[in-house]
N, C-alpha and C positions, 0 to 999 in steps of 0.2 A: 509561446506555449499557451494556446487557447484552452487545448484539452489534454489532460493527463491521465494516463490509464494507471492504476495502482493495483498490484496483484501481489501475492505472497509466494512464498517457495512453498507453502502449504496452509493447514489451517493453525490457528492459536499462534500466529507469529507477530501479532500486534498490527494488522492491517488497518482495522478501523480506528484504532488511536492515532496511527501514523497518518491516516487520512484527514484526522480531525486537527492534527499539528500542522500539516500541510496548508490546510484552510485557514487555520488561525493565524500563520505566519503571513498568507497572503492578504488577510482581512487588515493585518496590522499594518500592512505596506500600502494600504490603501485601494486594494483591488477588489472588485465584486466577484463573488464565488458562488458556483453550484456544485452541489454533490449529488451523483446520480449512482444509485445501488441497482446494478443490475437484476439481480434476483435475490431475495432474502429467503433463506429457509431457517425452519426450526423455531418460527415465531408466531404466535397466534396473531388473529387481525386486531386485538385490543391491546396487544404489546408493543413496546416501543423497539423498533428496528435499528440497524447499524445506522442509518442516515439520521435517524433522531438522536442516537449517542453523538454523531458526529457535531451536529447542531447545537447539543447541550455544551458540549466541552469548547467548541470553536467559536460559536456565535451566529451572527445573521448570515447563515448561508440560506440559499434556495436548495430545497430538499425535493429531491424526485426518487421515486421507488417504481420499477416497470412491473414486479410481479413478487408475490409472497406466497411461499408454500410452508404448510404447518410442519412437516417432518425435517429433521436435521440432517438432511441428506445432499448429494450432489443435486443441482438444481433440475437436470434432465430427469433423474429418477423421483425426485420429490414431485415434479409437475406430473409425471406419468401415474405415480400412485394416488395422487390426489385427483385425478382426471380432469387436470387443468391445461389449459393452453401454456406451451412453454415459452420462455424467452429466447429469442432468435438474435444472432450478431448483427443482423440488419436493422432490427428493432433498437438494439443498443446504439448503434452508431448514429441512427436518425434521430433519437432522442438527445445524445450528445451534442450532435451538430446544430439543433435547434437551440439548447441552451447556450451554447457557444456564441450565437448572434446575439445574446443578451447579457452576457456577463464575460468579465475579463479571463477568469478561469473556471473551466469545468472539470471536476475531479471524478473519474468513472471507477467506482471500487467493484472489484470482483468478487468471485465466491471462490474461496479457498486459493488453489493455485492456476497458474496460465492455462492449463489444458483441462481444467474441469468442465464438463460437458453441460451445456444449456438446453440443448433440444435433441431430439431423436436421430437428427443427421449428423449429430457430433459437433455442432457449432461451439465455439469456445471464446473466450475473452480474448484471446489471441486473433481472433477472425474479426471480431469487433475492431480491435487496434489496427488491424490492416486495412479495414473500410475507412477508418478515420486517418489513417496514415499519422497516428498519435504516437508521441513517446511513451514508454513504459517505465515506471518506477516499481522496482521490485523490493519488497519488505522481505528481510531474512531474520532468522533468529541468530543469538550470538553464538551458541555453544557448539559442541560436538556434533558433526553430521550435517552442519549449514553449508559446507563448502560445496558438497555433492549436489545438494539440491538448488543451490545458487547457480552452480556452474551448467547444470542440466536446463534451467530456466533461461539461462543467458544464452546457451547453444541454440534453444529453440528461436529465441527472438533474432538471432542472428541469421539464422537458416531462413526465417521470413522476412529478411532484411528490414526489420523493425528498429527503431531507435531505442537503445536501453538508457534512459536518462542517468541511471545510477541505482545503488543499493543504499537503502536505510535498515539499520538494525533496529527492529521494532521493540525490543526490551533488553537494555543493557542491565545486567545485574548490579547489585550494589557492591558484591564482592566477586568480582569475575573470577573465573577459573583460569588455569594455563591456556586451555582451547581457546577460550573466549578472546583472551589477549592476543593471542597469535593468530586468530581470526580477523582481527582487524586489518593486519597487513595482507592477509591472504585472500580476503573477499574481493578487494577490487583485482587482484591479479587472476583470479579464477572466472571472474565475471567479465573482465576486460572493460570494466565501468568504474566510475569513482565511486566512493563511498561518500554518500549526501546527508548523512547524519546517524545518531543514535540517541533513541528515547530512552529516558530511565526507566526501569521497572517500576510499575506501578504508576506511571504517568496518568492513566486513565481515571485513577482515583483521587486526583488532584481536585481541588474546588475549581470550578470553571474559569474564574478569574486569575487563579494563580496558573492554571494551564495556559490561558491566552498570554499571559505575561511571559512565560517562560519558554513557549513554543519556538520562537525564532533562535533561542539558543540552542536547540537541539538539532537544527537544522542548516544546511550549508547556504550560501548566497545564491544558488541556482533556484533554491526552493525558499526565497525570501527570508532566509535565516541569517546568522552570524556565525554559525559552528564551524570551527576549523578542523579539517581532517588531519593536518599535519600535527597540530598541538595534542588532538585527541590520541594519534597513534604514538607519538612520542611519550605521552603520559602511561600509555599501555605498556611501552617497552621498558620504561624506569622502574615498573614494579615487578618485573620478573627477572630471574636471574639465568633463565634459560637462553643461551646465545643465539639459539636457532630463532627466537623472537626478537632478535636486535637488528 
């Protein structure tokens, strides 16, 4: 798995922190890691972007950012409004492939969801994953509404015959409600892929040393971690009296 594409079911689902956790776990396993942000929006030239946040949390990763647009919009819209050249799937794939010749693992972080447009032709992160023939990791939210967006994302990946590596819950609440607990069992069913981790809410606010030490405990072995999906699911079932979640 030299290249792993990381997308979200939408915005603010914990995609960047999840990317940092995957990077930290890989580094702890002795792998060299590069992180490629296809398009950074809503950040000024002098501000730290997502790839800097990943490096702050995870440690010694190679950072790469293809383009930066000032307004917090979809990349295609942000590029058009800024009168700047957009990012295109072929450029993303080319940059990731080059990094893959120099690193054990390349993490390609998208912007928002799988089908957010990067250019005027409608190019998306899914198109870049197709060019790379790379597996895709989907970061989903925990609560009500996540099953629909996760299943739609999974269906599109299957339609394109892309490998859905699995689903990670980007922010697991301290006190999960009934929907969140039930979703632990339902997410693998609707996605047709394994649950590969769950990051605790607020993980991105941890001190970097604590984040790096904890990251493997949030992720399954396929992502260089030690997280046990069956144990996590069992703990969720034990705290609810609803028989539908047993």
